[in-house]
GUPAVO-190523 format. One line per field, with one value per residue (C-alpha): residue number from 1; residue in one letter; x negated, y negated, z negated. Coordinates in nm, 3 decimals. Each point is the difference from the previous one (the first is absolute). Layout:
BEGIN
nr: NUM:...
rest: a:...
xx: X:...
yy: Y:...
zz: Z:...
This chain:
BEGIN
nr: 1:2:3:4:5:6:7:8:9:10:11:12:13:14:15:16:17:18:19:20:21:22:23:24:25:26:27:28:29:30:31:32:33:34:35:36:37:38:39:40:41:42:43:44:45:46:47:48:49:50:51:52:53:54:55:56:57:58:59:60:61:62:63:64:65:66:67:68:69:70:71:72:73:74:75:76:77:78:79:80:81:82:83:84:85:86:87:88:89:90:91:92:93:94:95:96:97:98:99:100:101:102:103:104:105:106:107:108:109:110:111:112:113:114:115:116:117:118:119:120:121:122:123:124:125:126:127:128:129:130:131:132:133:134:135:136:137:138:139:140:141:142:143:144:145:146:147:148:149:150:151:152:153:154:155:156:157:158:159:160:161:162:163:164:165:166:167:168:169:170:171:172:173:174:175:176:177:178:179:180:181:182:183:184:185:186:187:188:189:190:191:192:193:194:195:196:197:198:199:200:201:202:203:204:205:206:207:208:209:210:211:212:213:214:215:216:217:218:219:220:221:222:223:224:225:226:227:228:229:230:231:232:233:234:235:236:237:238:239:240:241:242:243:244:245:246:247:248:249:250:251:252:253:254:255:256:257:258:259:260:261:262:263:264:265:266:267:268:269:270:271:272:273:274:275:276:277:278:279:280:281:282:283:284:285:286:287:288:289:290:291:292:293:294:295:296:297:298:299:300:301:302:303:304:305:306:307:308:309:310:311:312:313:314:315:316:317:318:319:320:321:322:323:324:325:326:327:328:329:330:331:332:333:334:335:336:337:338:339:340:341:342:343:344:345:346:347:348:349:350:351:352:353:354:355:356:357:358:359:360:361:362:363:364:365:366:367:368:369:370:371:372:373:374:375:376:377:378:379:380:381:382:383:384:385:386:387:388:389:390:391:392:393:394:395:396:397:398:399:400:401:402:403:404:405:406:407:408:409:410:411:412:413:414:415:416:417:418:419:420:421:422:423:424:425:426:427:428:429:430:431:432:433:434:435:436:437:438:439:440:441:442:443:444:445:446:447:448:449:450:451:452:453:454:455:456:457:458:459:460:461:462:463:464:465:466:467:468:469:470:471:472:473:474:475:476:477:478:479:480:481:482:483:484:485:486:487:488:489:490:491:492:493:494:495:496:497:498:499:500:501:502:503:504:505:506:507:508:509
rest: m:k:e:l:k:d:k:i:a:l:s:h:l:g:g:g:q:k:r:i:d:k:q:h:a:k:g:k:l:t:a:r:e:r:v:q:l:l:l:d:d:d:s:f:e:e:i:g:g:l:v:t:h:r:t:k:d:f:g:m:e:d:q:k:f:y:g:d:g:v:v:t:g:y:g:t:i:a:q:r:l:v:y:i:f:a:q:d:f:t:v:f:g:g:s:l:s:e:t:h:a:e:k:i:c:k:v:m:d:l:a:i:k:a:g:a:p:i:i:g:l:n:d:s:g:g:a:r:i:q:e:g:v:r:s:l:g:g:y:a:d:i:f:y:r:n:v:q:a:s:g:v:v:p:q:i:s:a:i:m:g:p:c:a:g:g:a:v:y:s:p:a:m:t:d:y:t:i:m:v:e:g:s:s:y:m:f:v:t:g:p:n:v:v:k:t:v:t:n:e:e:v:t:a:e:d:l:g:g:a:s:a:h:s:t:k:s:g:v:t:h:l:t:a:q:n:d:l:d:c:i:l:k:i:k:r:l:l:s:y:l:p:q:n:c:e:e:k:t:i:d:l:p:f:e:f:g:n:e:i:r:e:e:l:e:t:i:l:p:d:t:s:n:k:p:y:d:m:k:d:v:i:a:g:i:v:d:l:d:s:f:f:e:i:h:e:n:y:a:d:n:i:i:v:g:y:a:r:l:g:g:k:s:i:g:i:i:a:n:q:p:f:s:l:a:g:v:l:d:v:e:s:s:k:k:a:a:r:f:v:r:t:c:d:c:f:n:v:p:m:l:v:l:v:d:v:p:g:f:l:p:g:t:d:q:e:w:q:g:i:i:l:n:g:a:k:l:l:y:a:f:s:e:a:t:v:p:r:i:s:v:i:t:r:k:a:y:g:g:a:y:d:v:m:n:s:k:h:i:g:a:d:f:n:f:a:w:p:q:a:e:i:a:v:m:g:a:k:g:a:s:e:i:i:f:k:k:e:i:s:e:a:k:d:k:t:a:k:l:k:e:k:e:d:e:y:a:a:l:f:a:n:p:y:s:a:a:d:r:g:f:i:d:e:i:i:e:p:k:a:t:r:r:k:l:i:k:a:f:s:a:i:q:n:k:v:v:i:r:p:a:r:k:h:g:n:i:p:l
xx: -0.705:0.329:0.136:-0.102:0.183:0.323:0.018:-0.054:0.282:0.235:-0.080:0.104:0.334:0.115:0.320:0.036:0.115:0.382:-0.053:-0.194:0.294:0.242:-0.198:-0.012:0.383:0.012:-0.169:-0.337:-0.345:-0.203:-0.253:-0.288:0.151:0.034:-0.365:-0.106:0.206:-0.138:-0.347:-0.247:-0.045:-0.212:-0.061:0.175:-0.181:0.205:-0.080:0.155:0.156:-0.016:0.130:0.262:0.241:-0.095:0.365:0.105:0.350:0.342:-0.156:-0.238:-0.312:0.168:0.045:-0.326:-0.074:-0.334:-0.031:0.294:0.222:-0.235:-0.247:-0.296:-0.338:-0.137:-0.047:0.002:0.252:-0.141:-0.343:0.054:-0.024:0.306:0.108:0.349:0.228:0.335:0.248:0.133:0.345:0.013:-0.174:0.217:0.163:-0.326:0.057:-0.305:-0.193:-0.325:-0.214:0.201:-0.086:-0.353:-0.041:0.145:-0.195:-0.314:0.041:0.090:-0.306:-0.215:0.195:-0.117:-0.331:-0.054:0.181:0.280:0.384:0.216:0.295:0.289:0.275:0.246:0.276:0.051:0.325:-0.207:-0.173:0.005:0.219:-0.147:-0.328:0.191:-0.233:-0.317:0.178:0.102:-0.369:-0.101:0.227:-0.157:-0.358:0.113:0.143:-0.296:-0.239:0.273:-0.089:-0.364:-0.005:0.223:-0.166:-0.331:0.122:0.307:0.294:0.287:0.273:0.222:0.336:0.107:0.235:0.122:-0.179:0.188:-0.054:-0.339:-0.132:0.102:-0.220:-0.307:0.109:0.151:-0.371:-0.190:-0.014:0.227:0.334:0.141:0.317:0.145:0.362:0.252:-0.246:-0.166:0.117:-0.134:0.188:-0.069:0.321:0.186:0.383:0.096:-0.163:0.163:0.317:-0.029:-0.104:0.176:0.286:-0.117:0.025:-0.308:-0.187:-0.363:-0.029:0.207:-0.180:-0.354:-0.015:-0.234:0.291:0.040:-0.357:-0.080:0.281:0.134:-0.281:-0.326:-0.150:-0.108:-0.211:0.056:0.253:-0.039:0.236:-0.158:-0.346:-0.188:0.117:-0.093:-0.352:-0.034:0.067:-0.240:-0.291:0.125:-0.026:-0.330:-0.116:0.059:-0.157:-0.388:-0.156:-0.023:0.000:-0.344:0.025:0.167:0.245:-0.090:-0.029:0.123:-0.171:0.103:-0.123:0.111:0.165:0.302:0.215:0.249:0.338:0.256:0.337:-0.094:0.099:0.374:0.085:0.077:0.375:0.089:0.119:-0.159:0.328:0.011:-0.166:-0.261:-0.182:-0.335:-0.071:-0.035:-0.257:-0.183:0.005:-0.154:-0.290:-0.127:-0.157:0.257:0.237:-0.226:0.257:0.081:0.267:0.025:0.324:0.200:0.332:-0.043:0.010:0.008:-0.023:-0.355:-0.201:-0.353:-0.178:-0.351:-0.121:-0.330:-0.100:-0.312:-0.065:-0.017:0.253:0.229:0.289:0.274:0.269:0.274:0.320:0.271:0.255:0.237:0.103:0.112:-0.177:-0.337:0.056:-0.212:0.212:-0.071:-0.046:-0.187:-0.233:-0.073:-0.057:-0.238:-0.198:-0.051:-0.109:-0.260:-0.161:-0.040:-0.152:-0.243:-0.102:-0.123:-0.150:0.280:-0.007:0.362:0.183:0.314:0.277:0.181:0.381:0.154:0.280:-0.061:0.117:0.340:0.204:0.278:0.075:-0.072:-0.327:-0.074:0.114:-0.219:-0.298:-0.075:-0.243:-0.220:0.058:-0.095:-0.331:-0.098:-0.037:-0.175:-0.232:-0.072:-0.098:-0.207:-0.202:-0.081:-0.362:0.018:0.035:0.333:0.159:0.344:0.199:0.307:0.235:0.260:0.157:-0.230:0.230:-0.037:-0.153:-0.003:-0.248:-0.238:0.020:-0.024:-0.354:-0.033:-0.361:0.048:0.009:-0.327:0.089:-0.307:0.199:0.332:0.140:0.334:0.177:0.125:0.363:-0.119:0.205:-0.181:0.188:0.154:0.321:0.250:0.045:0.369:-0.049:-0.276:0.210:0.276:-0.231:-0.245:0.273:0.278:0.099:-0.033:0.222:0.274:0.024:-0.018:0.350:-0.082:-0.140:-0.049:-0.188:-0.218:-0.096:-0.074:-0.229:-0.186:-0.034:-0.182:-0.193:-0.117:-0.075:-0.215:-0.215:-0.030:0.181:-0.320:-0.378:-0.169:0.031:-0.147:-0.273:-0.069:-0.070:-0.223:0.272:0.036:-0.365:0.133:0.364:-0.030:0.221:0.185:-0.145:-0.382:0.103:-0.164:-0.314:-0.025:0.071:-0.281:-0.260:0.101:0.003:-0.346:-0.102:0.088:-0.084:-0.278:0.185:-0.129:0.209:-0.146:0.263:-0.003:-0.124:0.290:0.162:0.283:0.266:0.358:0.218:0.381:0.142
yy: 13.561:0.153:0.101:-0.341:-0.189:0.220:-0.056:-0.380:0.003:0.181:-0.236:-0.292:0.139:0.014:0.183:0.042:-0.185:0.069:-0.167:-0.283:-0.056:-0.007:-0.275:-0.197:0.031:-0.140:-0.326:0.103:0.068:0.300:-0.042:0.011:-0.249:-0.250:0.061:-0.050:-0.309:-0.162:0.048:-0.136:0.219:0.320:-0.107:0.275:0.309:0.250:0.177:0.340:0.059:0.380:0.003:0.259:0.074:0.270:0.107:0.379:-0.021:-0.003:0.072:-0.302:0.265:0.008:-0.386:-0.185:-0.309:-0.175:-0.347:0.137:-0.298:-0.269:-0.175:-0.171:-0.186:-0.343:-0.252:-0.355:-0.285:-0.302:0.169:0.036:0.358:0.148:0.323:0.146:0.280:0.070:0.225:0.235:0.061:0.276:0.211:0.121:-0.325:-0.163:0.146:-0.015:0.312:0.083:-0.027:-0.314:-0.177:0.094:-0.125:-0.352:0.005:0.041:-0.313:-0.191:0.118:-0.122:-0.327:-0.118:0.136:-0.186:-0.302:-0.020:-0.012:0.301:0.023:0.237:0.084:0.175:0.208:0.299:0.208:0.017:0.257:0.356:0.206:0.333:-0.113:-0.083:-0.193:0.015:-0.244:-0.241:0.020:-0.095:-0.333:-0.061:0.028:-0.271:-0.221:-0.001:-0.115:-0.298:-0.128:0.057:-0.174:-0.281:-0.341:0.205:0.009:-0.131:0.298:-0.047:0.256:0.004:0.211:0.136:0.249:0.164:-0.090:0.168:0.126:0.015:-0.126:-0.363:-0.044:-0.004:-0.321:-0.155:-0.017:-0.132:-0.330:-0.047:0.210:-0.053:0.167:0.066:-0.082:0.264:0.296:-0.033:0.015:0.043:0.121:0.208:0.189:0.038:-0.077:0.359:0.004:-0.346:0.126:0.314:-0.181:-0.337:0.064:-0.297:0.042:-0.200:0.088:0.047:-0.366:-0.158:0.164:-0.050:-0.117:-0.292:-0.238:0.082:0.005:-0.331:-0.186:0.169:0.167:-0.176:0.344:-0.055:-0.311:0.019:0.143:0.116:0.035:0.329:0.190:-0.212:-0.325:0.172:0.061:-0.365:-0.127:0.229:-0.132:-0.342:0.065:0.122:-0.294:-0.231:0.242:0.105:0.349:0.024:-0.185:-0.072:-0.185:-0.328:-0.011:-0.043:-0.387:-0.105:-0.257:-0.349:-0.326:-0.313:-0.266:-0.232:0.218:-0.285:0.109:-0.257:0.234:0.055:-0.361:0.076:0.335:-0.096:-0.139:-0.351:0.116:0.279:0.205:0.050:0.333:0.041:0.295:0.069:0.199:-0.329:-0.108:0.323:-0.042:-0.330:0.097:0.323:0.110:0.021:0.309:0.160:0.048:0.350:0.029:0.257:0.106:-0.230:0.132:0.079:-0.291:-0.284:-0.246:0.054:0.029:0.217:0.095:-0.042:-0.253:-0.155:-0.366:-0.120:0.334:0.159:0.260:-0.130:0.110:-0.238:0.005:-0.259:-0.089:-0.020:-0.303:0.177:0.270:-0.053:-0.342:0.191:0.128:0.277:0.308:0.384:0.112:-0.318:0.019:0.365:-0.048:-0.281:0.160:0.309:-0.219:-0.197:0.303:0.132:-0.309:0.013:0.344:-0.075:-0.311:-0.200:-0.373:-0.100:-0.311:-0.100:-0.227:-0.118:-0.119:0.159:-0.137:0.290:0.331:0.117:0.010:0.227:0.323:0.214:-0.110:0.024:0.344:0.078:-0.131:-0.303:-0.069:0.301:-0.040:-0.379:0.103:0.250:-0.302:-0.209:0.288:0.058:-0.344:-0.046:0.336:-0.090:-0.117:-0.058:-0.378:-0.147:-0.334:-0.141:-0.254:-0.148:-0.110:-0.098:0.165:0.118:0.057:0.145:0.331:0.071:-0.281:0.187:0.320:-0.100:-0.016:-0.309:-0.145:0.134:0.368:-0.047:-0.150:-0.166:-0.262:-0.141:-0.266:-0.186:-0.143:-0.372:0.121:0.271:0.004:0.160:0.008:0.229:-0.011:-0.215:-0.350:0.030:0.315:-0.174:-0.331:0.198:0.144:-0.308:-0.249:0.182:-0.237:-0.327:0.191:0.072:-0.334:-0.190:-0.132:0.095:0.351:0.071:-0.337:0.043:0.369:-0.146:-0.287:0.268:0.247:-0.264:-0.102:0.364:0.064:-0.311:0.152:0.357:0.058:-0.040:0.114:-0.266:0.071:0.349:-0.144:-0.268:0.321:0.177:0.294:-0.118:-0.039:-0.234:-0.126:0.039:-0.112:0.288:-0.047:0.039:0.332:0.245:-0.184:-0.043:0.392:0.102:-0.222:0.104:0.381:-0.037:-0.189:0.302:0.298:0.129:-0.033:0.239:0.065:0.224:0.190:0.130:0.351:0.226:0.348:-0.179:-0.283:0.132:-0.179:-0.002:0.251
zz: -2.280:0.121:-0.308:-0.128:0.246:-0.001:-0.378:0.030:0.300:-0.258:-0.305:0.265:0.057:-0.362:-0.041:0.384:0.305:-0.099:-0.332:0.153:0.231:-0.280:-0.164:0.326:-0.006:-0.317:0.120:-0.200:0.100:-0.103:-0.249:0.243:0.228:-0.279:-0.108:0.372:0.014:-0.350:0.043:0.282:0.333:-0.069:-0.344:-0.201:-0.129:-0.166:-0.311:-0.093:0.321:-0.055:-0.329:-0.075:-0.293:-0.275:-0.077:0.037:-0.151:0.191:0.336:0.011:0.085:0.339:0.057:0.022:0.192:0.046:-0.205:-0.245:0.045:-0.050:0.237:-0.174:0.130:0.009:0.272:0.047:0.040:0.195:-0.053:-0.391:-0.160:-0.143:-0.128:0.081:-0.057:0.214:-0.107:0.303:-0.037:0.279:-0.253:-0.280:-0.019:-0.088:-0.331:-0.248:-0.092:-0.197:0.305:0.133:-0.318:-0.011:0.341:-0.096:-0.293:0.162:0.218:-0.286:-0.184:0.331:0.035:-0.395:0.056:0.330:-0.110:0.288:-0.003:-0.006:0.207:-0.047:0.274:-0.203:0.186:-0.244:-0.134:-0.338:-0.187:0.172:-0.239:0.101:-0.191:-0.319:-0.219:0.183:0.257:-0.329:-0.123:0.353:-0.040:-0.343:0.175:0.239:-0.260:-0.205:0.304:0.087:-0.355:-0.001:0.364:-0.124:0.027:0.142:0.349:0.181:0.007:0.265:0.036:0.271:-0.046:0.376:-0.118:-0.341:-0.306:-0.278:-0.376:-0.121:0.309:-0.053:-0.283:0.216:0.243:-0.303:-0.145:0.321:0.077:0.280:0.121:0.356:0.079:0.363:0.017:0.089:-0.039:-0.338:-0.346:-0.347:-0.312:-0.320:0.027:0.310:0.089:-0.070:-0.341:-0.080:0.116:-0.212:-0.342:0.045:0.234:0.205:0.366:0.208:0.321:-0.009:0.188:-0.247:-0.286:0.106:0.361:0.102:-0.034:-0.350:-0.107:0.150:-0.143:-0.325:-0.146:0.120:0.054:0.341:0.109:0.396:0.231:0.335:0.313:0.087:-0.035:0.261:-0.193:-0.314:0.127:0.109:-0.330:-0.181:0.250:-0.063:-0.379:0.001:0.195:-0.304:-0.256:-0.072:0.040:-0.392:-0.314:0.039:0.344:0.079:0.292:0.346:0.137:0.329:0.223:-0.116:0.071:-0.230:0.210:-0.051:-0.267:-0.066:0.032:0.015:-0.016:-0.379:-0.058:0.105:-0.181:-0.345:-0.019:-0.099:-0.351:-0.233:-0.006:0.350:0.147:0.266:0.166:-0.162:0.277:0.209:-0.241:0.036:0.366:0.001:-0.218:0.151:0.322:0.281:-0.032:-0.268:-0.249:-0.092:-0.248:-0.240:-0.193:0.228:-0.075:-0.368:-0.275:0.265:-0.257:0.011:0.317:0.003:0.289:0.178:0.238:0.154:-0.118:0.209:0.109:-0.344:-0.152:-0.274:-0.204:-0.041:-0.282:0.039:-0.180:0.247:-0.046:0.234:-0.204:-0.378:0.028:-0.049:-0.360:-0.147:-0.082:-0.095:0.376:0.112:-0.287:0.050:0.390:-0.054:-0.271:0.212:0.280:-0.216:-0.142:0.354:0.139:-0.309:0.060:0.323:-0.009:0.184:-0.111:-0.100:0.086:-0.225:0.124:-0.295:0.002:-0.299:-0.231:-0.267:-0.052:0.047:-0.328:-0.102:-0.184:0.312:0.042:-0.373:-0.032:0.320:-0.149:0.126:-0.298:0.110:0.343:0.012:-0.205:0.263:0.228:-0.258:-0.071:0.327:0.076:-0.316:0.072:0.365:0.079:0.390:0.109:-0.097:0.101:-0.040:0.167:-0.189:0.274:-0.215:-0.332:-0.249:-0.336:-0.338:-0.032:0.347:0.046:-0.215:0.173:0.388:-0.017:-0.232:-0.069:-0.356:0.112:0.226:0.316:0.165:0.191:-0.065:0.254:0.009:0.247:-0.095:-0.032:-0.284:-0.326:-0.283:-0.339:-0.262:0.173:0.258:-0.097:-0.066:-0.235:-0.193:-0.026:-0.148:-0.261:-0.095:0.011:-0.128:-0.277:0.203:0.295:-0.240:-0.175:0.314:0.131:0.379:-0.058:0.392:0.042:-0.338:0.135:0.337:-0.160:-0.233:0.331:0.193:-0.316:-0.050:0.387:0.010:-0.273:0.158:0.330:0.160:0.008:-0.179:-0.346:0.061:0.230:-0.274:-0.229:0.247:0.049:0.360:0.185:0.270:0.149:0.363:0.293:0.157:0.318:-0.123:-0.187:0.284:-0.004:-0.356:-0.078:0.296:-0.193:-0.350:0.100:0.140:-0.321:-0.203:0.212:-0.189:-0.333:-0.272:-0.314:-0.269:-0.203:-0.372:0.001:-0.037:0.108:0.157:-0.088:-0.116:0.250:-0.111:0.196
């Protein structure tokens, strides 16, 4: 018993007190501290605490630490089972060895079998170079399991230190990545290699820090101010998700009452070319303070995130008129498509708020592949089988009307506010094409254009033509939106879709 207790005590020390103190000096928690904060009190059960590496080269046989640089096991968050691994930077810089990888693979296998989320707390210097290809093989074993778990159980990666080289591909294949500002970074090749190959001087923070990946690349979905903030965001994120693809989300208690929201009546501007903040619309619809935005600082012309509506978890996809007038472009299409597919994976119903003037034109967008990227969002909505409801608040023009969860691609309910404009394009552009000859022959071309604009607007700058054909199920007062949505989602909560038999679809990547 004494021998066992001594070994366990050594495993809890990781790389030793000096290295623990060094970790704290950087403002970072240790792997075990992170696990204890994340999980419910006294719920953690460790697996593989006495594992050591098998390397005998380069004097490694004299440097063995119990646990081999990663803490693995299971526990609960809000009384719900999760599996977890936390890399320990105090042991060989958290570098991944063959046995380190085996421990991670073991908890991933168990999570898939048990139908429970997998949480990875990454803080690693990369592959353990003393092990050569065995370490690389370990990474590949993890990557393979990331793919097998994809869409089966939620996978969340927290980057709480360095994550470089091959190590970045595992978080990239998980459902959500969270980075800690100032102490974490991700890149395939570091600043030194970049300087050698391209002669470009860049810091680790500028190359792959939390700010770079949350605003420029979109690699990270959320950022946190410190380790504790990161852990709190993981907990909140999990509260909106089910345990696995076979289960539904957890409902909170809710009693139906007066769900009219008068503030929604005054959000839209007097004219259709003025911007407004779609987040005000979201706040007026969802349960108080329940909106949890994802990818907040990336492609902000579209908003995605989770919320609760009548106590039920929903995913929200909304155009943002405050940014680029809410147009769809390459980045926003990719961002929304990924979120739509994640919601569909885990049975989260979707609310789509539409105010979209179209796709962003220009050579830059065409050369970056707006066709393929716009098709990703179209594909994602079309294959989704969860309950889907759209509300057109104002503009729904052109192909973007089709793409934003229209009735034609499988939406269950489509509502519109009275101010909605549903057409191929805006009245001015349409009039210049349709009435080109009449305008060119008119003595007062400006007046004629205005006359034809008004004529076109009377026909199409409203939701009634679409409602006449059944493309819009109901035109609703803005203040009644919340009440209408709570009832509509309740009416389709047991929706079942039978899809054609196939191996898998071929999304335009």
